[in-house]
N, C-alpha and C positions, 0 to 999 in steps of 0.2 A: 031718473033711473040710473042705477050704477051698473056699469058693464064689467064683465070679466076681462081680465088681462089675457092677452093671447100668448101666454107663456106658462108652461106646466111642467110637471115631473111625472115620470113613470118609475115605479120602484118594484123591482123583481125580488120577492122574498123567497129564499130557497134554502135547502139543507145541503150539507157537503156532498151527499150522493145525488144531488140535482132534482130533488122533489121540489115542486114549485107551488106556491099558494095561488090559486085562481078563484075569482069571485064572480058571481053572476049578477049583472046589473038589474035593479028593480025596474027601471024605466025602459029597459030594452031586453026582454026575456030572450035567452039564448046567447046573449053577448057576455062572454067570459073575458076577464081581464086581470091584470096585476093591479096593484095600487096605482091610482092616478089622481092628479089634482092640480088646480091652478094656483099660481102665485097670487096671493090676496092683496099685496101691496108692492109697488115698484121697488121699495127698499128692502123687502124681505129677501133673505138669502135663499138660494135654491135648496141648499142642504136643510135649512130650517123648514122650508115648504115641504120637502120630502118627509122629514121627521113628523111634522104635524099631520100630514096625510096618512102616514102609516098608523099613527096613534088613533086618528079619527075613524079609519076604515077597518082596523083590525084589533085595536086595543093594545098593540105592542109598542112599548117605549124602546126605540132602538138605540138611543144615546149615540155613542161613538161607533157603533157597528155599521153605520151607513157608509157605503163605498160609492164614490162618484166614478162611473164608468166612462166618462168623457165621450159619451155618445149623444149626439144632438140630432134631432129630426125636425123637419119642417113639413107640415102636411095641411091640406085643405080641411077646414072645419066642416063636419057633416051638417047638411042643411037643417036637420032637426034641432041642432044646438046653436045655429047662427044667431037667433034672437038674443042669446045671452051676451053677445059681443056687440061692440059699436058697429053701426051700419057699414062702415068702410073696411072692417076687418074680415078677411077671408081665410087667413092661415094662422096656424099656431106653431110655436116653437116648443119642442118637448125635450127635456133633459133626463137622461136615464141614470138611475142609481140602482144599487143592489144592497140587500141585507142577507147575510148568511146566519141562519139559526141552527142550533145543534140538532134539533128534531122538529117534526111538525107539531104545531100547537093548535089549541082550540081558539080560533079567531072570534073576537067579539065584533060582529059586523055593525056598521052604521045602518040602522033600519030604514033610512030614507034612500040609501044608495044601493045596497046589495041584499039579495034574498038568501043566498047560500054560498058556501065555499067548498072547494075540494083541494086536496094535496095530490098533485099529479106528477108523473115523470115529466121532464122537460119536453120530451117528444109527444106525450099525450096532451100536454098543455098547448103545444103548437096546433094540434087538431081542434081544440076547443076555442082557441083565441081568434077573434075576428079582426082585431087591429093589426095592420101590417107593421107598425112600429113596435108593437108588443111582441109579435112573432120574431122580428129582427133582434129584439133584446133577448128573447129566449135562445135564439141561435148564438148570440154573443156569449150568453152564459155557458153554453156547451164549449165554445171555442176557448173561453177563459179557463175552464176546467181542464181541457186537454193541454193547455200551455203550462200548467202547474206541474 
């Protein structure tokens, strides 16, 4: 059996006025999130992982528009997903990226991962988002916008 690597990316896709793309997971109804995904090989770059995940989950080819926020989180892997990892793996390291798009777009969802999407203000996205690291990234988005 091939186990997932315990290193992943979180990508916040947003507009200049801080509307954020949020997607509802197929395997966890009510769980809304930004783009996420695991590094598939130890030698894959985090930026390439982020680009691949955005393309797979939304249909958007971000190219050079990807921004590394230099925000890294370590968290305990939820029990329901632990069997995907080696038996001794209990935590994941998540690297946060952002992509600014000019306007909301019609996302082409990966049918095995997400059932629907919404474009929400960053504050409304906070209310829908279950993951603490995703909420922290949304708060970071607002902080970054205020700093500009």
